[in-house]
SETORLUM-969274 format. One record per atom (N, C-alpha, C): residue in one letter; x negated, y negated, z negated. Coordinates in steps of 0.05 Angstrom, whole numbers, padded with zeros to 5 digits, always signed. Layout:
! SETORLUM-969274
AXYZ;...
//
This chain:
! SETORLUM-969274
M-00071-01139-00628;M-00088-01139-00652;M-00081-01114-00669;R-00101-01101-00679;R-00096-01077-00694;R-00089-01083-00723;N-00080-01063-00737;N-00069-01067-00764;N-00090-01065-00785;D-00084-01075-00809;D-00101-01073-00832;D-00090-01054-00853;L-00071-01037-00845;L-00059-01018-00864;L-00076-00994-00869;N-00077-00984-00893;N-00091-00959-00898;N-00073-00936-00891;L-00084-00911-00894;L-00069-00888-00885;L-00043-00884-00901;Q-00044-00888-00927;Q-00020-00885-00943;Q+00001-00906-00935;Q-00008-00930-00930;Q+00011-00951-00922;Q+00023-00945-00895;L+00007-00934-00877;L+00018-00926-00850;L+00038-00903-00853;A+00032-00884-00871;A+00051-00862-00876;A+00077-00873-00886;E+00076-00892-00905;E+00101-00904-00916;E+00116-00919-00894;A+00101-00934-00878;A+00113-00949-00856;A+00126-00930-00836;S+00113-00907-00831;S+00124-00888-00812;S+00150-00876-00822;I+00151-00870-00847;I+00176-00859-00859;I+00198-00880-00857;R+00192-00905-00863;R+00213-00926-00861;R+00223-00929-00832;L+00204-00929-00813;L+00212-00933-00785;L+00229-00910-00776;I+00222-00885-00783;I+00238-00862-00775;I+00266-00864-00787;T+00267-00871-00813;T+00293-00874-00827;T+00310-00895-00814;W+00299-00917-00807;W+00314-00939-00794;W+00326-00931-00767;N+00312-00912-00754;N+00320-00905-00727;N+00333-00878-00725;Q+00345-00869-00747;Q+00361-00845-00747;Q+00390-00853-00746;H+00405-00843-00726;H+00433-00848-00723;H+00448-00837-00747;E+00471-00848-00753;E+00486-00839-00777;E+00495-00810-00774;R+00497-00800-00749;R+00504-00772-00745;R+00480-00753-00746;G+00456-00764-00747;G+00432-00747-00751;G+00411-00748-00730;A+00418-00758-00706;A+00398-00759-00684;A+00377-00780-00690;Y+00352-00774-00681;Y+00330-00793-00682;Y+00328-00806-00654;T+00327-00832-00653;T+00322-00846-00628;T+00293-00842-00620;A+00288-00832-00596;A+00260-00826-00589;A+00243-00851-00590;S+00253-00874-00580;S+00239-00899-00582;S+00260-00921-00580;P+00264-00936-00602;P+00286-00955-00603;P+00283-00980-00584;L+00258-00986-00576;L+00254-01010-00561;L+00247-01004-00532;F+00249-00979-00524;F+00242-00970-00496;F+00268-00959-00484;P+00281-00973-00467;P+00308-00965-00458;P+00310-00937-00447;H+00289-00927-00434;H+00290-00900-00422;H+00289-00878-00443;Y+00281-00885-00467;Y+00279-00865-00489;Y+00301-00869-00510;G+00323-00879-00503;G+00344-00885-00522;G+00362-00861-00528;F+00351-00837-00526;F+00366-00812-00531;F+00355-00797-00555;G+00369-00775-00562;G+00358-00757-00582;G+00349-00731-00568;W+00324-00726-00568;W+00313-00701-00557;W+00311-00680-00579;L+00318-00655-00572;L+00315-00634-00591;L+00286-00629-00599;R+00268-00630-00579;R+00240-00625-00584;R+00228-00647-00602;D+00230-00672-00593;D+00219-00694-00610;D+00232-00693-00637;G+00258-00691-00638;G+00273-00692-00663;G+00265-00671-00683;S+00260-00647-00673;S+00252-00625-00691;S+00225-00630-00704;F+00206-00641-00689;F+00180-00648-00700;F+00183-00672-00719;I+00200-00691-00712;I+00204-00714-00729;I+00216-00704-00756;A+00237-00687-00754;A+00249-00676-00778;A+00229-00661-00795;Y+00211-00646-00782;Y+00190-00631-00797;Y+00172-00650-00812;S+00165-00672-00799;S+00149-00692-00812;S+00163-00705-00836;M+00189-00708-00834;M+00204-00719-00856;M+00207-00699-00879;D+00209-00673-00872;D+00209-00653-00893;D+00183-00653-00908;L+00160-00655-00893;L+00134-00656-00906;L+00131-00680-00924;S+00146-00701-00917;S+00145-00726-00932;S+00165-00727-00955;G+00179-00705-00959;G+00199-00704-00980;G+00226-00716-00973;Q+00230-00723-00948;Q+00255-00735-00939;Q+00274-00714-00928;H+00282-00695-00945;H+00296-00671-00936;H+00325-00678-00925;E+00337-00699-00936;E+00364-00706-00927;E+00363-00715-00898;S+00343-00730-00891;S+00340-00739-00864;S+00337-00715-00845;A+00320-00696-00852;A+00317-00672-00835;A+00343-00657-00833;R+00357-00654-00856;R+00382-00638-00855;R+00402-00651-00836;L+00404-00677-00837;L+00423-00690-00819;L+00416-00685-00789;F+00391-00684-00783;F+00383-00678-00755;F+00391-00650-00748;Y+00384-00630-00764;Y+00390-00603-00757;Y+00420-00598-00755;E+00435-00611-00772;E+00464-00609-00770;E+00475-00622-00745;W+00463-00644-00736;W+00471-00657-00711;W+00468-00638-00687;V+00445-00624-00686;V+00441-00605-00664;V+00460-00581-00667;S+00464-00572-00692;S+00481-00549-00696;S+00510-00554-00686;R+00519-00578-00691;R+00546-00585-00681;R+00548-00586-00651;I+00527-00596-00638;I+00526-00596-00609;I+00527-00567-00598;V+00510-00550-00610;V+00508-00522-00601;V+00535-00507-00606;D+00547-00512-00629;D+00573-00500-00634;D+00593-00507-00612;R+00593-00532-00604;R+00611-00542-00583;R+00604-00528-00556;K+00579-00521-00552;K+00570-00509-00527;K+00572-00479-00527;R+00580-00466-00548;R+00580-00437-00549;R+00595-00424-00527;P+00619-00432-00520;P+00633-00420-00497;P+00617-00422-00471;H+00604-00445-00468;H+00588-00449-00443;H+00564-00431-00443;I+00551-00428-00467;I+00528-00410-00469;I+00537-00381-00461;D+00560-00373-00472;D+00570-00346-00466;D+00575-00343-00436;D+00585-00364-00423;D+00590-00362-00395;D+00564-00360-00379;L+00544-00375-00387;L+00518-00374-00373;L+00506-00345-00376;I+00508-00334-00399;I+00497-00307-00404;I+00512-00287-00387;N+00539-00290-00387;N+00555-00271-00371;N+00548-00273-00341;R+00544-00297-00332;R+00536-00301-00303;R+00510-00286-00298;K+00491-00289-00316;K+00466-00275-00312;K+00470-00245-00311;Q+00485-00235-00330;Q+00490-00206-00331;Q+00504-00195-00306;R+00521-00212-00294;R+00534-00203-00269;R+00515-00206-00245;G+00492-00218-00249;G+00474-00222-00227;G+00479-00247-00210;D+00496-00265-00221;D+00503-00290-00207;D+00479-00309-00208;Y+00477-00326-00188;Y+00457-00347-00189;Y+00468-00370-00206;V+00452-00380-00225;V+00461-00401-00243;V+00447-00427-00234;E+00463-00446-00225;E+00451-00471-00216;E+00439-00486-00240;R+00417-00499-00235;R+00401-00511-00256;R+00417-00532-00272;H+00435-00546-00259;H+00449-00568-00274;H+00468-00556-00294;L+00474-00530-00293;L+00492-00518-00312;L+00480-00511-00339;F+00454-00511-00340;F+00441-00503-00366;F+00444-00525-00387;L+00439-00517-00412;L+00441-00536-00433;L+00422-00560-00429;H+00430-00583-00439;H+00414-00607-00436;H+00391-00607-00456;T+00370-00621-00450;T+00347-00623-00468;T+00349-00647-00486;R+00367-00666-00480;R+00370-00690-00496;R+00400-00698-00495;Y+00408-00713-00515;Y+00437-00721-00518;Y+00438-00750-00526;Q+00462-00761-00521;Q+00467-00788-00533;Q+00466-00785-00563;L+00461-00808-00576;L+00456-00807-00605;L+00481-00797-00621;D+00505-00801-00609;D+00529-00792-00622;D+00536-00763-00615;G+00519-00750-00599;G+00523-00722-00592;G+00534-00717-00565;R+00543-00738-00551;R+00554-00735-00524;R+00531-00726-00505;D+00539-00713-00483;D+00520-00705-00462;D+00508-00730-00449;D+00483-00727-00441;D+00470-00748-00425;D+00473-00740-00396;D+00491-00753-00382;D+00498-00746-00354;D+00486-00764-00333;H+00471-00784-00341;H+00464-00805-00321;H+00434-00812-00319;S+00417-00800-00337;S+00389-00808-00335;S+00375-00793-00312;E+00352-00803-00304;E+00340-00794-00280;E+00323-00768-00283;W+00318-00760-00307;W+00302-00736-00311;W+00319-00711-00310;G+00306-00688-00303;G+00320-00663-00303;G+00326-00654-00332;H+00345-00636-00334;H+00355-00628-00360;H+00347-00600-00369;F+00341-00582-00351;F+00338-00554-00359;F+00310-00551-00371;Q+00309-00552-00398;Q+00285-00547-00413;Q+00292-00528-00436;L+00274-00509-00441;L+00279-00490-00463;L+00263-00497-00488;D+00242-00513-00486;D+00224-00517-00509;D+00239-00529-00532;G+00258-00547-00528;G+00271-00560-00550;G+00288-00541-00567;Y+00299-00521-00554;Y+00316-00502-00569;Y+00299-00483-00585;G+00276-00474-00574;G+00258-00458-00591;G+00247-00474-00614;T+00240-00499-00609;T+00229-00516-00630;T+00250-00521-00651;W+00275-00524-00643;W+00296-00529-00663;W+00299-00505-00682;L+00298-00481-00671;L+00300-00457-00688;L+00276-00456-00708;W+00252-00462-00697;W+00228-00461-00715;W+00231-00483-00736;G+00238-00507-00728;G+00240-00529-00747;G+00261-00525-00768;L+00284-00514-00760;L+00306-00509-00779;L+00296-00489-00800;C+00283-00468-00792;C+00273-00448-00811;C+00253-00460-00830;A+00235-00477-00819;A+00216-00491-00837;A+00230-00508-00857;H+00251-00523-00848;H+00267-00540-00866;H+00280-00523-00888;L+00292-00501-00880;L+00306-00484-00900;L+00286-00473-00920;R+00263-00464-00912;R+00243-00454-00931;R+00235-00476-00950;L+00230-00500-00940;L+00221-00522-00957;L+00243-00532-00976;T+00268-00526-00970;T+00290-00534-00988;T+00301-00510-01004;G+00286-00489-01005;G+00292-00467-01024;G+00311-00446-01014;H+00316-00444-00988;H+00334-00424-00978;H+00319-00398-00971;A+00331-00376-00978;A+00319-00350-00972;A+00330-00339-00946;F+00354-00348-00938;F+00367-00339-00914;F+00379-00363-00899;I+00387-00359-00875;I+00400-00380-00859;I+00428-00384-00870;P+00436-00408-00879;P+00463-00412-00889;P+00484-00408-00868;E+00508-00403-00878;E+00531-00398-00860;E+00536-00421-00841;F+00532-00446-00851;F+00537-00469-00834;F+00522-00467-00807;F+00498-00456-00808;F+00481-00455-00783;F+00484-00429-00768;R+00500-00410-00779;R+00500-00383-00768;R+00507-00382-00738;K+00529-00395-00731;K+00538-00394-00703;K+00519-00407-00684;S+00508-00429-00692;S+00490-00444-00674;S+00463-00429-00671;V+00453-00418-00693;V+00428-00403-00692;V+00431-00378-00674;D+00453-00364-00677;D+00458-00340-00660;D+00461-00348-00631;A+00475-00371-00626;A+00479-00380-00598;A+00452-00387-00585;V+00435-00402-00599;V+00410-00409-00588;V+00392-00385-00584;A+00392-00367-00603;A+00376-00343-00600;A+00385-00326-00576;D+00411-00324-00572;D+00422-00309-00549;D+00413-00323-00523;Y+00415-00349-00523;Y+00409-00365-00499;Y+00379-00362-00492;L+00362-00363-00511;L+00333-00361-00506;L+00326-00333-00498;Q+00338-00313-00509;Q+00333-00285-00501;Q+00341-00280-00472;A+00362-00294-00464;A+00372-00290-00436;A+00355-00304-00416;F+00345-00327-00422;F+00333-00344-00401;F+00304-00352-00406;W+00290-00338-00424;W+00263-00346-00432;W+00244-00346-00408;E+00248-00328-00389;E+00230-00325-00367;E+00236-00343-00343;Y+00257-00358-00344;Y+00265-00375-00322;Y+00246-00399-00319;T+00242-00408-00295;T+00227-00433-00291;T+00245-00456-00301;N+00232-00475-00313;N+00246-00499-00323;N+00226-00521-00328;F+00237-00545-00333;F+00219-00568-00338;F+00202-00563-00363;D+00177-00573-00361;D+00159-00571-00384;D+00166-00592-00405;C+00150-00594-00426;C+00157-00612-00448;C+00153-00641-00440;W+00142-00646-00416;W+00140-00674-00406;W+00161-00681-00385;E+00181-00663-00382;E+00201-00667-00361;E+00189-00666-00333;E+00170-00648-00329;E+00156-00645-00303;E+00154-00616-00295;Y+00145-00611-00271;Y+00138-00584-00262;Y+00161-00563-00266;S+00184-00569-00255;S+00208-00553-00260;S+00207-00526-00248;D+00190-00520-00228;D+00190-00495-00215;D+00168-00476-00225;F+00160-00481-00249;F+00139-00465-00262;F+00149-00453-00288;V+00134-00434-00298;V+00137-00424-00326;V+00114-00436-00342;H+00119-00446-00366;H+00100-00461-00381;H+00093-00447-00407;P+00067-00440-00411;P+00059-00427-00436;P+00067-00442-00461;S+00066-00469-00461;S+00075-00483-00485;S+00104-00480-00491;T+00121-00478-00470;T+00149-00472-00473;T+00153-00444-00485;L+00139-00425-00474;L+00141-00397-00484;L+00132-00396-00513;A+00112-00413-00520;A+00103-00413-00548;A+00126-00423-00567;S+00141-00443-00558;S+00162-00453-00575;S+00185-00432-00578;I+00190-00417-00556;I+00210-00396-00558;I+00201-00374-00576;Y+00176-00366-00573;Y+00164-00347-00592;Y+00166-00356-00621;G+00158-00381-00626;G+00158-00391-00653;G+00186-00392-00665;G+00206-00401-00648;G+00233-00403-00658;G+00245-00376-00664;L+00243-00357-00646;L+00255-00330-00650;L+00241-00315-00672;K+00215-00318-00674;K+00201-00304-00696;K+00208-00316-00723;A+00212-00342-00725;A+00220-00355-00750;A+00247-00344-00759;V+00266-00342-00740;V+00292-00332-00746;V+00290-00302-00755;A+00274-00287-00740;A+00271-00258-00747;A+00260-00255-00775;E+00240-00271-00782;E+00228-00268-00809;E+00245-00278-00831;M+00261-00299-00826;M+00277-00311-00847;M+00302-00296-00852;D+00313-00285-00830;D+00340-00273-00832;D+00340-00243-00827;G+00316-00231-00827;G+00315-00202-00824;G+00325-00193-00796;R+00321-00209-00776;R+00330-00203-00749;R+00308-00188-00734;D+00303-00163-00742;D+00281-00148-00730;D+00284-00143-00700;E+00309-00145-00691;E+00314-00140-00662;E+00302-00162-00645;L+00294-00185-00657;L+00282-00206-00642;L+00252-00202-00638;L+00240-00186-00655;L+00211-00184-00655;L+00199-00171-00630;P+00212-00151-00618;P+00201-00140-00593;P+00198-00161-00571;L+00218-00179-00568;L+00215-00200-00548;L+00192-00219-00555;C+00188-00225-00581;C+00166-00242-00588;C+00140-00229-00580;E+00137-00203-00585;E+00112-00189-00577;E+00110-00188-00547;H+00132-00185-00533;H+00132-00185-00504;H+00122-00212-00493;I+00132-00234-00505;I+00123-00261-00496;I+00093-00263-00500;R+00083-00254-00522;R+00054-00255-00528;R+00038-00240-00507;E+00048-00216-00501;E+00034-00199-00481;E+00037-00212-00453;F+00060-00224-00447;F+00065-00237-00422;F+00044-00259-00418;L+00039-00275-00438;L+00020-00297-00436;L-00008-00286-00431;L-00016-00265-00444;L-00042-00254-00440;L-00045-00241-00412;R-00023-00230-00402;R-00023-00217-00376;R-00023-00237-00353;H-00007-00258-00356;H-00002-00275-00333;H-00013-00304-00335;A-00018-00314-00358;A-00024-00342-00362;A-00054-00348-00368;V-00071-00328-00367;V-00099-00332-00372;V-00114-00338-00346;H-00126-00361-00345;H-00142-00368-00322;H-00167-00350-00319;P-00177-00345-00295;P-00201-00328-00292;P-00224-00337-00309;D-00225-00363-00316;D-00247-00373-00333;D-00242-00369-00363;G-00219-00356-00370;G-00215-00347-00397;G-00199-00364-00415;Y-00185-00385-00405;Y-00168-00402-00421;Y-00139-00400-00411;F-00121-00408-00429;F-00093-00409-00420;F-00088-00432-00401;A-00075-00427-00379;A-00069-00447-00359;A-00045-00464-00367;K-00044-00488-00356;K-00021-00506-00361;K+00005-00494-00352;A+00006-00481-00329;A+00031-00471-00318;A+00025-00447-00300;I+00045-00430-00297;I+00043-00407-00278;I+00067-00408-00260;R+00063-00398-00235;R+00084-00399-00215;R+00093-00371-00208;P+00120-00366-00209;P+00130-00339-00202;P+00131-00336-00172;L+00124-00312-00162;L+00126-00305-00134;L+00144-00280-00132;Y+00156-00277-00109;Y+00175-00255-00106;Y+00169-00239-00081;P+00146-00225-00080;P+00141-00208-00056;P+00157-00182-00057;E+00171-00177-00035;E+00186-00152-00032;E+00204-00146-00056;G+00216-00167-00067;G+00235-00164-00088;G+00222-00161-00116;R+00196-00160-00117;R+00182-00159-00143;R+00178-00187-00154;V+00172-00189-00180;V+00164-00214-00192;V+00135-00213-00199;E+00119-00231-00188;E+00091-00233-00195;E+00085-00262-00203;Y+00062-00267-00216;Y+00056-00294-00225;Y+00028-00301-00216;E+00024-00327-00209;E-00002-00337-00204;E-00006-00363-00220;I-00031-00370-00224;I-00037-00395-00238;I-00027-00418-00221;G-00010-00434-00233;G+00002-00456-00218;G-00011-00483-00221;Y-00029-00485-00240;Y-00044-00509-00245;Y-00071-00500-00256;D-00092-00510-00244;D-00119-00498-00249;D-00130-00506-00277;G-00120-00528-00289;G-00131-00537-00314;G-00113-00532-00338;V-00119-00547-00359;V-00104-00544-00384;V-00086-00568-00388;D-00068-00564-00407;D-00050-00585-00416;D-00053-00586-00446;A-00054-00610-00458;A-00057-00611-00487;A-00035-00598-00503;S-00011-00595-00490;S+00011-00582-00504;S+00005-00552-00508;L-00016-00541-00496;L-00024-00514-00501;L-00033-00510-00530;L-00039-00532-00544;L-00046-00530-00572;L-00023-00518-00588;W+00002-00519-00577;W+00025-00507-00590;W+00022-00477-00594;L+00007-00464-00576;L+00003-00435-00579;L-00010-00428-00605;C-00026-00448-00616;C-00039-00444-00641;C-00022-00455-00664;E-00017-00482-00663;E-00001-00495-00683;E+00021-00511-00670;P+00046-00508-00678;P+00054-00494-00703;P+00064-00466-00698;F+00065-00457-00673;F+00081-00433-00667;F+00065-00407-00671;Q+00038-00410-00673;Q+00021-00388-00682;Q+00025-00363-00665;V+00027-00366-00639;V+00026-00343-00621;V-00001-00330-00623;F-00022-00347-00624;F-00049-00338-00626;F-00064-00354-00648;G-00081-00341-00662;G-00097-00356-00682;G-00118-00373-00668;A-00129-00392-00683;A-00149-00410-00671;A-00174-00395-00664;D-00178-00371-00676;D-00202-00356-00670;D-00198-00335-00648;H-00174-00333-00637;H-00170-00315-00615;H-00187-00324-00591;P-00201-00307-00577;P-00220-00315-00557;P-00207-00333-00535;V-00183-00327-00526;V-00171-00343-00505;V-00161-00370-00517;M-00151-00369-00541;M-00142-00394-00554;M-00166-00412-00559;A-00187-00400-00569;A-00211-00416-00575;A-00222-00429-00549;A-00222-00413-00527;A-00231-00424-00502;A-00213-00446-00492;T-00187-00444-00497;T-00168-00464-00489;T-00173-00490-00504;I-00177-00488-00530;I-00182-00512-00547;I-00208-00525-00537;D-00228-00509-00532;D-00254-00521-00522;D-00249-00535-00495;R-00233-00523-00478;R-00228-00536-00452;R-00212-00562-00455;I-00193-00562-00473;I-00178-00587-00479;I-00197-00609-00488;V-00215-00602-00506;V-00234-00622-00515;V-00252-00632-00493;A-00262-00613-00476;A-00280-00620-00455;A-00267-00637-00433;D-00242-00630-00426;D-00228-00643-00403;D-00211-00666-00411;L-00200-00666-00435;L-00179-00685-00442;L-00185-00704-00464;Q-00206-00699-00480;Q-00213-00718-00501;Q-00232-00739-00489;T-00225-00764-00494;T-00241-00786-00483;T-00264-00792-00502;S-00282-00809-00492;S-00305-00817-00509;S-00296-00834-00533;Q-00271-00845-00532;Q-00261-00860-00554;Q-00247-00843-00575;G-00242-00817-00568;G-00231-00799-00587;G-00202-00790-00583;G-00187-00804-00565;G-00160-00796-00559;G-00158-00773-00540;I-00134-00761-00540;I-00129-00737-00523;I-00108-00745-00501;R-00115-00739-00476;R-00096-00743-00454;R-00079-00718-00450;R-00058-00720-00434;R-00040-00697-00429;R-00053-00676-00412;Y-00062-00684-00388;Y-00075-00665-00369;Y-00089-00681-00348;V-00108-00669-00335;V-00123-00682-00313;V-00104-00686-00290;G-00104-00711-00279;G-00087-00717-00257;G-00060-00729-00266;D-00056-00733-00291;D-00032-00745-00301;D-00030-00774-00291;T-00007-00781-00279;T-00003-00808-00268;T+00016-00825-00284;Y+00029-00814-00305;Y+00047-00829-00321;Y+00032-00850-00337;Y+00037-00876-00330;Y+00021-00898-00342;Y-00009-00893-00339;G-00016-00880-00317;G-00045-00877-00311;G-00058-00854-00326;G-00043-00840-00343;G-00055-00817-00357;G-00071-00825-00381;G-00060-00842-00398;G-00075-00852-00422;G-00077-00831-00444;E-00088-00841-00466;E-00091-00824-00490;E-00065-00825-00507;W-00055-00801-00514;W-00030-00799-00529;W-00036-00795-00559;L-00022-00811-00575;L-00026-00810-00604;L-00017-00783-00615;L+00006-00773-00606;L+00016-00749-00617;L-00001-00725-00610;L-00013-00725-00586;L-00031-00703-00579;L-00058-00704-00593;T-00067-00728-00599;T-00091-00731-00615;T-00087-00720-00643;A-00064-00727-00654;A-00057-00716-00681;A-00055-00685-00679;W-00044-00676-00657;W-00041-00647-00654;W-00068-00633-00653;Y-00086-00646-00639;Y-00113-00634-00638;Y-00125-00633-00667;G-00120-00654-00683;G-00129-00654-00710;G-00117-00631-00726;W-00092-00626-00721;W-00078-00603-00735;W-00092-00577-00728;V-00098-00573-00703;V-00111-00548-00694;V-00140-00547-00703;A-00154-00570-00703;A-00181-00571-00713;A-00182-00563-00742;L-00162-00571-00757;L-00161-00563-00785;L-00157-00533-00788;A-00141-00522-00770;A-00138-00492-00770;A-00164-00478-00763;Q-00181-00492-00748;Q-00208-00480-00742;Q-00228-00485-00764;G-00220-00499-00785;G-00238-00505-00806;G-00255-00530-00801;K-00247-00546-00782;K-00262-00570-00774;K-00249-00595-00786;R-00253-00598-00812;R-00239-00620-00826;R-00249-00647-00816;V-00274-00650-00811;V-00284-00676-00802;V-00271-00684-00776;E-00268-00666-00757;E-00255-00672-00732;E-00225-00679-00736;A-00212-00666-00755;A-00184-00672-00761;A-00182-00700-00773;E-00200-00707-00791;E-00200-00734-00803;E-00206-00755-00782;Q-00223-00749-00763;Q-00229-00768-00742;Q-00205-00772-00724;A-00190-00751-00719;A-00166-00753-00703;A-00145-00770-00717;L-00142-00766-00743;L-00123-00782-00758;L-00131-00812-00758;A-00156-00817-00761;A-00166-00844-00762;A-00162-00858-00735;W-00166-00843-00713;W-00162-00855-00686;W-00132-00862-00682;V-00114-00843-00690;V-00086-00848-00687;V-00078-00873-00703;A-00087-00874-00728;A-00081-00897-00745;A-00091-00923-00734;S-00113-00923-00720;S-00125-00947-00709;S-00109-00958-00686;Q-00091-00942-00674;Q-00075-00951-00651;Q-00049-00965-00659;A-00042-00965-00685;A-00018-00978-00694;A-00022-01009-00694;D+00000-01023-00689;D-00002-01052-00689;D+00000-01063-00717;Q+00002-01089-00719;Q+00002-01102-00746;Q+00026-01095-00763;L+00048-01087-00750;L+00072-01078-00764;L+00071-01048-00770;G+00050-01035-00762;G+00048-01006-00766;G+00062-00990-00744;R+00070-01002-00722;R+00084-00987-00701;R+00064-00973-00683;M+00070-00948-00677;M+00052-00931-00661;M+00064-00926-00633;P+00049-00931-00612;P+00059-00926-00585;P+00057-00897-00577;E+00068-00892-00554;E+00066-00865-00542;E+00038-00859-00533;Q+00026-00878-00518;Q-00001-00875-00508;Q-00014-00902-00505;V-00040-00902-00502;V-00056-00927-00499;V-00074-00924-00474;P-00079-00946-00460;P-00095-00945-00436;P-00124-00951-00439;H-00135-00952-00463;H-00161-00963-00468;H-00183-00948-00453;A-00180-00922-00448;A-00201-00906-00436;A-00198-00902-00406;L-00178-00915-00394;L-00173-00911-00365;L-00196-00922-00349;D-00205-00907-00329;D-00225-00917-00311;D-00214-00936-00291;N-00189-00932-00283;N-00175-00949-00264;N-00147-00955-00274;R-00141-00980-00277;R-00115-00988-00289;R-00093-00994-00268;D-00099-00988-00243;D-00080-00995-00222;D-00053-00981-00226;I-00054-00954-00231;I-00029-00939-00235;I-00016-00948-00260;Y-00031-00953-00281;Y-00020-00963-00306;Y-00004-00988-00301;E-00016-01007-00287;E-00002-01033-00281;E+00023-01029-00265;Q+00023-01009-00247;Q+00047-01003-00231;Q+00070-00994-00249;W+00063-00978-00269;W+00084-00969-00288;W+00093-00992-00305;V+00075-01009-00314;V+00083-01033-00329;V+00101-01050-00314;D+00095-01054-00288;D+00113-01070-00271;D+00140-01057-00268;R+00141-01031-00269;R+00166-01016-00265;R+00183-01015-00290;W+00170-01007-00313;W+00184-01001-00337;W+00176-01018-00361;G+00156-01035-00358;G+00145-01049-00381;G+00123-01033-00395;P+00112-01043-00417;P+00090-01028-00430;P+00099-01001-00440;P+00080-00983-00446;P+00088-00956-00457;P+00105-00959-00482;A+00122-00939-00486;A+00141-00939-00508;A+00127-00943-00535;S+00138-00962-00550;S+00128-00968-00577;S+00150-00982-00593;P+00156-00973-00617;P+00145-00949-00629;P+00157-00923-00617;L+00141-00902-00617;L+00150-00876-00610;L+00152-00859-00635;L+00176-00850-00642;L+00179-00836-00668;L+00163-00810-00669;W+00159-00797-00646;W+00144-00772-00645;W+00114-00778-00652;S+00104-00801-00644;S+00076-00808-00652;S+00075-00811-00682;H+00094-00825-00693;H+00094-00829-00722;H+00097-00802-00736;A+00113-00784-00725;A+00117-00758-00737;A+00091-00742-00738;M+00077-00741-00716;M+00052-00725-00715;M+00030-00738-00733;F+00030-00764-00735;F+00012-00777-00754;F+00019-00766-00783;L+00045-00766-00789;L+00053-00756-00816;L+00046-00727-00820;V+00050-00710-00799;V+00043-00682-00802;V+00014-00679-00808;L-00004-00692-00793;L-00032-00689-00798;L-00040-00701-00824;F-00028-00724-00831;F-00034-00737-00857;F-00028-00717-00880;H-00005-00704-00879;H+00002-00686-00901;H-00014-00660-00899;R-00020-00651-00876;R-00037-00627-00873;R-00064-00632-00886;L-00075-00654-00881;L-00101-00661-00892;L-00100-00664-00923;N-00077-00672-00932;N-00073-00675-00961;N-00060-00651-00974;A-00055-00630-00958;A-00045-00604-00968;A-00019-00607-00984;R+00000-00623-00973;R+00025-00627-00986;R+00048-00611-00973;N+00059-00594-00989;N+00084-00580-00981;N+00083-00569-00952;T+00061-00556-00945;T+00059-00547-00917;T+00062-00517-00916;P+00085-00508-00906;P+00090-00479-00904;P+00073-00466-00883;
//
């Protein structure tokens, strides 16, 4: 049964739920009632913290950014070793790279079944931290974060072009435009806030790299590209023929391309054509088998954010209303819903394996809050 809460009440419920599920050391539990999501992800957490900043809950956001900073400070010798290995030309085994999620108390996650090497969370953390600092009146990066920011920036500069898992913990042998967008956004935010002009050439190189290698012949950004190594050279081919809704990141929030850029505009149009259902929700990508490939609340809110950047306020409001309508009577928002599935067989297989989709998912609540505040023009840098 759906809820009878209005948008303001859902926003207040979302803030409470996020607050209740923040560990005392700062980590946000991805989903408190879904055992497989009982970790703190850098990517999810950074967007959750951003939503709390927009909601005026700056202390909550600060605790999260400090939690990550302490982890990175602890990892600095390991980061230096990884970079040194690369500089020597050594092969770096994938399991040696930094983890994408951690136990809520900051310990490494050594036993879950997903791969660890993801770069998107670290770029997103840099971007989110800078947004938090601006919103709380800082002109420069404080000394507390100096070592961790430098370490993450060094790490991303060294390994940005490596194949790694995408933001869905999939497709580990590809390079992902949405991941590159998060790296671009994080490094550019640090460069602009801290006068780090030496980071800007790489940001521009990433932008040019995307235009050179990640544009499908039909004129939109592809979900993923595959590196090839003929005769010792590195070349790239389109690794997935369609789009992924995470490509919205190239527009918002990382602003690699404006909503009116021809390739970005074509990508948004393709996402709407291929991934938006008749009910209004947005799926991840065509062929998604996770719980049958349902409609994701956070991606629908993301589309609303980008639609607003295009000047399409009605579409943004419709996206927010659809997300709100998926909350239950307690205001809890799931990761995805199966309402538009043509065939529920795969969905039922996942339910038999893991139970219903994760609910509440804090990232869903966060993106609802982001779009809610964007539409109300509150404290949005």
